[in-house]
C-alpha positions, 0 to 999 in steps of 0.5 A: 745848451746844457743837457744830454746828447746821443750821437749814433755813429755805428752803422747798425744803429743808424739803419741801412737807409741812413748809414751811407749819409753820415757825412752831411753837406752842412757838416756839423762838428761836435766837440767836448770842450774843457777849459781850453779853446777849441778850433772847429773846422768844416769837415767837407769841402764845398763845390766851387766854379771857375771861368776862363775864356780863349780868344780863338775858337779851336775845334778841340778845346780840351787840348787848348792852351792860353785860357785867361780871365780877360781877353780882347776881341773883334766884334763878330769874332767867336770866342770860347768860354770854359766853366769848371765846376767841382763837387763836394768831397762827400759826394759818395753819400748822396743818392742824387746830386743836383748840379746847375751852372748859371751863366750871365752874358752881358748885352754886348755878347751873343751866345752861339746856339747849340755850342755847349759841350760838357765833359767829366774830367778825371785824372788818368794813371799819369795824373793827366786830365782825361776828358769823357764826353757827357751825352747831351741827354744827361743835362738840360741847356736853356737860354733866356733873353732878359729884358735888360739885354743880358742873356742867362745860360743854364746847364742843369743836371738837377734831379727831375722825376726819376733822374738823379742829376750827376749820379746818373753819370757813373764816371763822376766821383768826389775828385771829378771836375765838370767842364763846360765849353761854349761859344759866344761873340761880341755884338753891336751892343758891346761896350767899346774901350776907346780914347782917354783910357775909358776902358769899358768892358763886356763881363760874363759871370757864372755861379754854380748851384749844387746839392749841399745836404744828402738828407734833405735835398737842399742846394747851395750856390757857389761864389761867382766868377767873372771873365771880361772881353774888351774891344776897341774903337777910334776916330780918324780925322782928315784935315787940309794941310795949312788951313787945318780945315776938316775934309769931308768925302775922303775914303779909306779902307782898313785891313788887318796887318797883324793879329793874335789870331793869324787867320784874321790877317789881311781881312778888311774891317767892316762898318760894324766892326766885323771882318770880311775878305771883302773891302769896306770903304769908310768915308769922312763926314760931318766934320771930316772924320769917321769912327771905327768900333769893335777892333781887337788888339793888333796892327791895321793898315789904312789905305786912302782912296783918291780924293780929287783936288788933294794929294793921296796919303800913303798907306799907314799903320796904326797899332792898338796895344793893351797893358794887362794888370800884373795879376792878369785879370784887368786891362789897365790902359790901351795905347794907340800908335800910328805912322806919322802923317801931317794930314790925319789925326787919330784918337 
C-alpha cells in the first residue's frame, strides 16, 4: 500500500546476528514500479527430490547404472531405491537446516530392515560425483507400518535439541546432493499385471521436507516423485486333445531360462512367485489349470511330470515382454508368447 518503507541492507545496520540471514527462504523481492510492468522472479531455488529404482541390488550402488523410474521384478527379488535431494542455494545463511525424506511403500512392497545408506555427493575437480558416506548417527531412520498395509519410511536430519540438521555435516553446501539408497522387495500382496493388459502397479512415492526460512525455522515440502514396480502373472490350462476336457492332476515345473538378472537363470519358480534352486511342482486342479503369480519379464521353461494315461508334453518356453512408454515412466502393455502346443493354453 501507500507509505514509506525502510530497507536495511548494510551489514553494520543489520547487526551481527542478522547479517548472515539477509537471504530468506521465502525470498521476497521489492521493486520500484514506474509506468511499466515489472516481472518479478524468485531469488533462491527451492530443494527438490527425485527417486529412481534398479532391478538388481549391487553391493556398491554408487557405481551402478541403469537407474529408472519404472521396473519389473520377481516377487521376493530385492531391488534398490535411490532418493536424491537438493538443498536451497541460500543454504549458507542458515544456522541449522532441517531435512527429512518421507517415503511411502505400497502394501505390495516390503522394506529391507537396516538397508538405508546415506551419502553427501559433491563434484570433484573433474566434475565427477564424489560420494561421502554420512554416519548413521547423523540422521534418524524410522519405519512405520500403516493400517492400510502401506509402510512409511523416514530419514531425518532435522534439528533436535542441540543438533543442527544438515549443518552438522561439514561437507554439505548449496551444491551438495543428499543421496539415500535402500532396498525392498515385492511380497505376496503385490498387485499383479496379468492378462488383458490389466497393468496393475506397485507404486513407491517420496517427498522432502526442508528448512525454508533461516529467520523463523519453518519448513516446506517438495513436490513428490513416484517410481513403479510391475510383476506379472498367468494361468496355464491342460486339456484333453479331441474332447477339450480339462485335465486335473497334471504336474509341471517352471524354470527361469533368461532374465534381466543373470543370477536368476536356472532357478525354479515357487508357488508364491519367489525363486529357488529347489524345484516346485505346480498341479492343475479345479478345472484343469494352475496360476503363476509374481513373475519378472523374461523367458521360462515349463516341463511336465508324467501323467498316467496321457502322452507327456515336451518342455516348452513362454516369454513375458513388457512395452515401455516413450518417456520411460510407464509400461503400456505386456505380451505373452509361448511355444505352440495343442494341449496347453496360457493366458
